[in-house]
C-alpha positions in Angstrom: 29.9 14.0 -22.3 28.4 15.8 -26.3 29.1 13.5 -29.0 31.6 15.8 -30.6 34.0 15.2 -27.2 33.1 11.2 -27.4 33.9 11.5 -31.2 37.6 13.3 -30.2 37.8 10.7 -27.5 37.8 7.7 -29.7 39.2 8.7 -33.0 42.4 9.6 -31.1 45.7 8.0 -32.5 45.3 4.6 -34.2 41.6 4.3 -32.4 40.2 6.4 -35.2 41.5 4.0 -38.1 40.6 0.3 -36.0 36.9 2.0 -35.0 36.5 2.6 -38.5 37.8 -0.7 -39.8 35.7 -2.6 -36.9 32.6 -1.0 -38.2 33.3 -2.2 -42.2 33.7 -6.0 -39.8 30.2 -5.3 -38.5 28.9 -4.5 -42.1 30.0 -7.5 -43.9 30.7 -10.0 -41.3 27.2 -11.1 -41.5 26.2 -11.3 -44.8 30.3 -13.2 -45.3 29.2 -16.1 -42.9 25.4 -16.4 -44.3 25.4 -15.9 -47.8 25.6 -18.5 -50.1 28.3 -18.8 -53.2 26.8 -16.2 -55.7 27.1 -16.6 -59.3 28.8 -16.0 -61.4 31.8 -14.1 -60.5 32.0 -15.1 -57.1 31.8 -18.9 -57.2 34.4 -18.4 -60.2 36.7 -16.8 -58.4 36.2 -19.3 -55.7 36.7 -22.4 -58.0 39.9 -20.7 -59.3 41.6 -20.4 -56.3 40.6 -24.5 -55.2 42.0 -25.6 -58.3 45.2 -23.6 -57.2 45.2 -25.4 -53.7 44.2 -28.8 -55.7 46.8 -28.5 -57.9 49.4 -27.2 -56.6 50.2 -24.2 -60.0 49.8 -20.8 -58.6 50.9 -19.4 -61.6 48.2 -20.0 -64.4 44.7 -19.3 -63.3 42.2 -21.6 -64.8 38.4 -23.1 -64.4 37.9 -26.1 -64.7 40.1 -27.1 -67.6 39.9 -23.7 -69.1 42.4 -20.8 -68.3 41.2 -17.6 -67.1 43.3 -15.0 -68.3 41.0 -11.4 -67.1 42.4 -10.7 -64.0 45.9 -10.7 -62.3 46.7 -13.8 -59.4 46.3 -11.3 -56.4 43.1 -12.2 -55.2 43.4 -15.9 -55.6 46.7 -15.8 -53.8 44.9 -14.1 -51.1 42.2 -16.0 -50.7 44.5 -19.2 -51.2 46.4 -18.3 -47.6 43.2 -17.6 -46.3 41.7 -21.2 -47.4 44.8 -22.7 -46.3 44.4 -20.9 -42.4 41.1 -21.0 -41.9 39.8 -24.3 -44.1 40.8 -26.8 -46.9 39.5 -26.7 -50.4 37.2 -29.8 -50.2 35.3 -28.2 -47.6 33.7 -25.7 -50.1 33.1 -23.3 -47.5 32.7 -20.2 -49.6 33.3 -18.4 -46.0 37.4 -18.5 -45.9 37.3 -17.5 -49.3 35.4 -14.3 -48.8 38.1 -13.1 -46.3 40.6 -11.0 -48.0 37.0 -9.2 -49.2 36.1 -8.4 -45.4 40.1 -7.3 -44.6 40.2 -5.3 -47.8 36.9 -3.8 -46.3 38.1 -2.8 -43.4 41.8 -1.5 -44.8 39.7 0.9 -47.1 38.2 2.5 -44.3 40.6 2.6 -41.7 42.8 3.9 -44.8 40.2 6.5 -45.6 40.5 7.4 -41.9 44.1 8.0 -41.6 44.2 10.0 -44.3 41.1 12.3 -43.8 42.9 12.7 -40.1 46.0 14.9 -42.2 43.6 17.3 -43.6 40.0 17.7 -41.2 41.2 16.5 -38.0 40.4 13.2 -36.1 36.9 13.1 -35.6 36.5 13.6 -39.4 39.0 11.3 -39.9 36.9 8.6 -37.8 33.5 9.9 -39.7 35.0 9.2 -43.0 35.8 6.1 -42.3 33.2 4.7 -41.2 30.9 6.1 -43.7 32.9 4.3 -46.2 32.8 1.1 -44.4 29.0 1.1 -44.0 28.4 2.5 -47.5 26.1 -0.5 -49.3 28.7 -0.9 -51.7 32.0 -1.7 -50.0 29.7 -3.6 -46.9 28.0 -5.3 -49.8 31.4 -6.7 -51.7 32.8 -7.2 -47.9 30.4 -10.4 -48.2 31.7 -11.5 -52.4 35.0 -13.6 -52.5 36.5 -11.3 -55.9 38.7 -8.7 -56.5 36.7 -5.1 -55.5 36.8 -5.1 -51.7 40.2 -5.7 -52.0 41.2 -3.1 -54.8 39.3 -0.2 -52.8 41.3 -1.5 -49.6 44.8 -0.8 -51.4 43.6 2.1 -53.2 42.6 3.8 -50.5 45.3 3.1 -48.6 47.8 4.1 -51.5 45.4 7.5 -51.6 45.2 8.0 -48.6 49.4 7.9 -48.4 49.5 10.3 -51.0 47.2 12.6 -49.3 49.4 12.7 -45.6 52.4 13.3 -48.2 50.4 16.2 -49.6 49.3 17.3 -46.3 52.9 17.8 -45.1 53.7 19.7 -48.5 51.0 22.0 -47.8 51.5 22.7 -43.8 49.8 20.2 -42.6 50.8 17.0 -40.0 53.8 15.0 -40.6 53.4 12.3 -43.2 55.6 10.1 -41.1 58.2 8.2 -42.7 56.5 5.2 -44.3 54.0 7.0 -45.6 56.0 7.1 -49.1 56.3 3.0 -48.5 52.5 2.4 -47.8 51.6 4.1 -51.2 53.9 2.2 -53.3 52.9 -1.6 -51.7 49.1 0.0 -51.9 49.8 0.7 -55.9 51.6 -2.8 -56.4 49.1 -4.9 -54.2 46.4 -3.5 -56.0 47.9 -4.1 -59.6 48.6 -6.9 -59.0 44.7 -7.4 -57.6 43.3 -5.7 -60.6 45.8 -4.3 -63.3 45.6 -0.5 -63.8 43.2 0.1 -61.6 45.0 1.0 -58.6 47.7 2.9 -60.6 44.9 4.6 -63.1 42.9 6.4 -60.0 46.4 7.2 -57.9 47.9 8.7 -61.5 44.9 10.6 -62.4 45.1 12.1 -58.9 48.4 13.6 -59.7 47.6 14.5 -62.9 44.5 16.9 -61.8 47.0 18.5 -58.8 49.8 18.8 -60.7 47.9 20.8 -63.1 45.8 22.4 -60.6 48.4 23.9 -58.9 51.1 24.0 -61.5 53.7 22.3 -58.9 54.8 19.2 -58.2 57.9 19.3 -56.1 56.1 17.4 -53.6 56.2 14.6 -55.3 60.0 13.9 -55.2 58.4 12.7 -51.6 57.3 9.6 -52.9 60.5 8.4 -53.4 60.4 7.0 -56.7 63.3 4.8 -57.3 62.6 2.8 -54.5 58.6 2.9 -55.0 59.1 1.4 -59.1 61.7 -1.0 -57.3 59.1 -2.0 -54.9 56.4 -2.6 -57.6 58.4 -4.6 -59.7 59.7 -6.6 -57.1 55.8 -7.5 -56.1 54.4 -7.6 -59.5 57.3 -9.0 -61.3 57.7 -12.3 -60.7 54.4 -13.7 -61.3 54.3 -11.3 -64.1 57.6 -13.3 -65.4 56.6 -16.9 -64.3 52.8 -16.4 -66.3 54.2 -14.8 -69.3 56.8 -18.2 -69.4 54.0 -20.7 -68.4 51.4 -19.3 -70.7 53.6 -18.0 -74.2 52.5 -14.9 -73.6 49.0 -16.6 -73.9 47.7 -14.7 -70.6 48.7 -11.2 -71.6 46.5 -11.3 -74.8 44.0 -12.6 -73.7 43.4 -10.1 -70.3 44.2 -7.5 -72.4 42.3 -8.2 -76.3 39.7 -10.3 -74.4 38.5 -8.3 -71.5 40.3 -5.2 -71.0 39.6 -4.0 -74.7 36.1 -4.6 -75.0 35.0 -3.3 -72.1 37.0 0.1 -73.6 35.4 -0.7 -76.5 31.7 -1.3 -76.0 29.1 -3.0 -73.4 30.7 -6.3 -72.7 29.1 -9.2 -71.8 25.2 -6.8 -71.8 26.5 -4.4 -69.1 26.7 -1.3 -71.3 25.1 2.0 -70.0 24.9 5.6 -70.7 27.0 8.3 -69.3 25.5 9.2 -65.9 24.7 5.7 -64.7 27.4 5.9 -61.9 26.2 9.0 -60.9 22.2 8.1 -60.6 23.0 4.9 -59.1 25.0 7.1 -56.0 22.4 7.5 -53.7 21.4 3.8 -53.1 25.1 2.8 -53.5 26.6 5.0 -50.7 23.7 4.8 -48.4 23.3 6.0 -45.5 26.4 8.1 -47.0 23.4 9.4 -48.9 22.6 11.7 -46.0 25.3 13.9 -46.2 25.9 14.1 -50.3 24.7 17.6 -50.5 26.2 18.8 -48.1 29.4 17.4 -49.5 29.3 19.1 -53.1 28.9 22.0 -51.1 31.8 21.8 -49.5 33.4 20.8 -52.8 32.0 24.1 -54.5 32.8 26.7 -51.8 35.8 25.0 -50.0 37.7 24.3 -53.0 41.0 25.8 -52.7 41.2 24.2 -49.4 44.3 21.4 -49.8 42.0 18.2 -48.3 38.9 19.1 -50.5 41.6 20.0 -53.4 42.9 16.8 -52.6 39.6 14.8 -52.7 38.4 16.8 -55.8 41.4 15.4 -57.7 40.6 12.0 -56.3 37.2 12.0 -57.1 36.3 13.9 -60.1 39.1 12.1 -63.2 38.3 8.8 -61.9 34.7 9.1 -62.1 34.6 11.0 -65.8 36.4 7.9 -67.0 34.4 4.9 -65.3 31.4 7.2 -66.7 32.6 7.5 -69.8 33.9 3.6 -70.4 31.0 1.6 -72.6 31.2 -1.3 -69.5 29.6 0.1 -66.9 28.7 -2.1 -63.4 28.0 -1.3 -59.9 31.3 -1.2 -58.2 33.3 0.3 -60.6 33.7 3.5 -58.9 34.5 2.3 -55.5 38.2 3.5 -55.5 36.4 6.7 -55.4 34.4 6.8 -52.6 37.1 7.3 -49.7 37.4 10.7 -51.4 33.3 11.4 -51.8 33.5 10.2 -47.8 36.2 12.9 -47.3 34.2 15.6 -48.2 31.1 14.3 -46.3 33.3 14.1 -43.0 34.5 18.0 -44.2 30.6 19.1 -44.2 30.2 17.3 -40.8 32.9 19.8 -39.3 31.2 22.6 -39.8 27.6 24.1 -40.0 25.8 22.7 -42.9 23.5 25.0 -45.0 19.5 24.8 -44.8 19.0 24.0 -48.4 21.9 21.3 -47.8 20.2 19.9 -44.8 16.9 20.0 -46.2 17.8 18.2 -49.7 19.9 15.2 -47.8 17.4 14.5 -45.2 14.5 14.4 -48.2 17.3 12.2 -50.2 18.1 9.6 -47.1 14.3 9.2 -46.6 13.4 8.8 -50.0 16.2 6.3 -50.7 15.5 4.3 -46.9 12.2 3.8 -48.0 13.2 2.3 -50.8 15.6 -0.2 -49.8 12.9 -0.8 -47.1 10.4 -1.1 -50.3 12.8 -3.8 -51.7 13.1 -6.1 -49.0 9.7 -6.8 -49.1 9.6 -6.9 -52.5 12.2 -9.8 -52.4 9.9 -11.7 -50.1 6.9 -11.4 -52.8 9.0 -12.7 -55.3 11.5 -15.2 -54.0 9.8 -16.1 -50.9 7.0 -16.8 -48.6 5.2 -14.5 -45.1 7.5 -16.7 -43.1 10.4 -14.8 -44.9 8.9 -11.3 -43.1 10.4 -12.1 -39.9 13.5 -11.2 -41.5 12.0 -8.9 -43.8 10.3 -6.5 -41.9 13.1 -5.6 -39.4 15.2 -5.3 -42.1 13.1 -2.8 -43.7 12.4 -0.7 -40.3 16.4 -0.5 -39.7 16.9 1.0 -43.5 13.6 2.7 -43.5 15.0 4.7 -40.1 18.3 5.5 -41.2 17.2 7.5 -43.5 13.8 8.9 -41.6 16.0 9.2 -38.1 19.1 10.7 -40.1 17.0 12.7 -41.9 14.8 14.4 -39.1 18.5 14.9 -37.0 20.0 16.7 -39.9 16.8 18.6 -40.3 17.0 19.6 -36.5 20.5 20.8 -37.0 22.6 17.9 -34.9 24.7 16.7 -38.0 27.2 14.4 -36.0 24.0 12.6 -34.5 22.2 12.5 -37.8 25.4 10.6 -39.1 26.0 8.1 -36.3 21.9 7.2 -36.5 21.9 6.6 -39.7 25.7 4.9 -40.1 24.5 3.1 -36.7 20.6 1.8 -38.2 22.6 1.7 -41.6 24.5 -1.0 -40.6 21.9 -2.8 -38.6 19.5 -3.0 -42.0 22.7 -4.4 -44.2 23.4 -6.6 -42.0 19.4 -8.2 -41.4 19.2 -8.2 -45.0 22.1 -10.1 -46.3 21.9 -12.4 -43.3 18.6 -12.7 -42.5 16.6 -12.6 -45.4 18.6 -13.0 -48.4 19.5 -16.5 -47.3 16.0 -17.5 -46.8 14.8 -17.1 -50.2 15.3 -20.2 -51.5 14.8 -19.8 -54.8 17.7 -17.9 -55.8 20.1 -20.7 -54.6 19.8 -23.5 -56.6 23.3 -24.8 -56.1 23.1 -24.9 -52.4 19.9 -26.6 -52.4 21.1 -29.1 -55.0 24.8 -29.9 -53.0 22.0 -30.4 -49.7 19.8 -32.9 -51.6 22.7 -34.6 -52.6 24.8 -35.0 -49.5 21.3 -36.0 -47.8 21.1 -38.6 -50.1 25.3 -39.8 -49.8 25.5 -38.9 -53.7 28.6 -35.9 -53.3 31.9 -37.3 -53.9 33.8 -35.5 -51.5 31.7 -37.8 -49.4 33.1 -41.4 -50.9 30.3 -43.1 -51.7 29.3 -42.1 -55.4 31.7 -41.3 -58.0 32.7 -39.2 -59.3 32.1 -37.1 -61.4 28.7 -35.5 -61.1 27.2 -34.8 -64.8 25.0 -32.1 -64.8 23.2 -31.1 -67.8 20.8 -27.7 -68.8 22.5 -25.8 -66.0 25.9 -24.4 -66.0 26.6 -22.0 -63.5 29.6 -22.0 -61.2 28.5 -22.2 -57.9 27.0 -25.8 -59.0 31.1 -26.8 -59.9 32.1 -25.2 -56.6 29.6 -26.8 -54.8 30.1 -30.4 -56.4 33.8 -30.7 -57.0 36.5 -29.4 -60.1 35.5 -33.3 -62.0 32.1 -31.8 -62.3 30.8 -32.5 -66.2 28.9 -29.5 -67.5 27.6 -31.7 -70.8 24.1 -32.7 -72.6 21.7 -35.4 -71.9 23.1 -38.1 -73.3 26.5 -37.7 -71.6 24.1 -37.1 -68.0 22.4 -40.9 -69.2 25.7 -42.0 -70.1 26.8 -41.3 -65.8 23.8 -43.1 -64.6 24.7 -45.8 -67.0 28.6 -45.8 -65.2 26.6 -45.4 -61.8 27.4 -41.7 -61.5 25.2 -39.7 -60.2 23.5 -36.8 -62.5 21.8 -33.9 -62.5 19.4 -32.7 -65.3 17.4 -29.6 -66.2 13.9 -30.3 -67.3 14.5 -28.8 -70.7 16.7 -31.8 -71.1 14.1 -34.3 -69.6 13.3 -36.0 -72.5 16.7 -36.4 -74.4 18.0 -37.8 -71.4 14.8 -40.5 -71.1 16.0 -41.1 -74.5 19.4 -41.2 -74.1 18.9 -43.7 -71.0 17.1 -46.1 -73.6 20.1 -46.2 -75.9 22.5 -47.2 -72.8 19.8 -49.2 -71.5 20.0 -47.8 -68.5 17.4 -46.2 -65.7 17.7 -43.9 -63.3 15.8 -43.1 -59.9 14.4 -39.9 -59.7 16.2 -38.4 -55.9 15.0 -35.2 -55.9 13.7 -32.7 -58.0 14.7 -28.4 -57.2 12.6 -25.5 -58.9 14.0 -21.8 -58.4 15.6 -19.4 -60.3 18.8 -19.1 -62.4 19.2 -15.1 -61.3 21.9 -14.6 -63.5 20.0 -14.8 -66.8 17.1 -14.7 -65.3 15.6 -18.4 -66.3 13.1 -20.2 -64.2 15.1 -23.8 -63.4 13.7 -27.0 -62.7 16.9 -29.7 -61.7 16.2 -33.4 -60.9 18.8 -35.2 -59.4 19.4 -38.5 -60.3 20.7 -41.8 -59.5 21.5 -45.7 -61.2 18.4 -47.7 -60.1 18.8 -49.8 -57.8 20.0 -53.5 -59.3 20.7 -51.5 -62.9 23.6 -52.8 -64.5 26.9 -50.8 -64.6 28.3 -50.6 -67.9 32.0 -49.5 -68.4 33.4 -45.8 -68.2 34.9 -44.4 -71.2 38.7 -43.9 -68.6 38.2 -48.5 -68.5 36.3 -49.7 -71.3 34.1 -46.9 -73.3 30.4 -46.2 -73.1 28.1 -49.1 -75.0 
């Protein structure tokens, strides 16, 4: 059987979306299991979820004692459900907090396949979903416990349902009785996960479609009254509860303190000029990079076809908005990746011109080799010769994805080129994330400190050392997540007080002199348990963390809770 025949067989009915979801699962799972907790966003999200489970307060989001009024509660509820089923907050197993992200990536791939099927056929749908699930951006977000993969999943579901309703109105296959319901569920959950982004993507697409066609009768099939009831039913209870619980403080902080600064300027040093997302797209969409030129040709030449028009109205307005925003992060455009996958899959179903084939081959080969070089750079910067055992296969897979895919594309075998690039790209990402990244010890300071303290039986959860651990000079959320909610992020004097009370302390070397001076003031002696050196990659600073416990025989001062420090 030919590859085209096999694709037709595998994509029939529910099999196409299911297989696309499986590819997203395989792309994200290895890193989900192997990569230690990341700074800073992932560990903040995970820590806030752990505190929900510990406190039983599922309304107000907190990171230690500080309210975290930036994003809605949706991702925390999903993570809390996952941890409750697969783990518990005391174990601090980051993989359990990442499961909603992996499921979000799988949903995005399946929905992408389902929506593309209505316009371009089942084989194209399968390839579209597989390409989305295998992209570097989505498969990376699938292993990080934050909002973006989940947002992509529910936004893509909403857009796929909208697309099927649009296709039915343009002589396409029946959308099904539940398409409108899936649209509103997708929009509602996306709103509960990340506020206005999901509705913005759908709203801009609807406006662009209405303007381009000068008709909007098909929108009546969205069942607006019941849809808005669903939106209110899903988002309303928490919105009301958090408004009451915070006296409106959540909304003023989320809008005035988080959203408005992003619209006004480059928040938290994340500013970049227009064109940033476009320049990064060949790397972030790899291995779909192979078909980006062909997708652009389809977008121009076939723009009057319903499927292509819908994909363009989904892609262009959202992309322009994110290019225009002063604040830019690489994952912002992820909810529009499904539209690119649709265009790329449409290109595979027709002959691809020589120019698009050669351009795609050159781009794929170039970025495959660059990504392979990146694996060796990571070893040089953060590893040693022993890490080549993981870097070499990762580099071979990544370079092979670009070069083999490019070769087959030039030889006029586009479906084979896409399948080869996808298979090798997924293998390369998995080897990079699960094989190489965890071996780069300088990057995982918090994880290494936790292991040192576990061996020395200094973790409060072990029931031997008193809580909290005091940390001076290092405040990354991954260490708070590792050591527990009571962890005290303070100064050298507080670390000395902890030693005087026979509690463990972690001190960064820049605080050493102040720590020794404060110890003398407390008449305390500290025993050095271990020294952990590495890089705080969040700010690029080299760190030397020293783990201390009270010296044997050292008298114990009364704690502040029982009598105050001496």
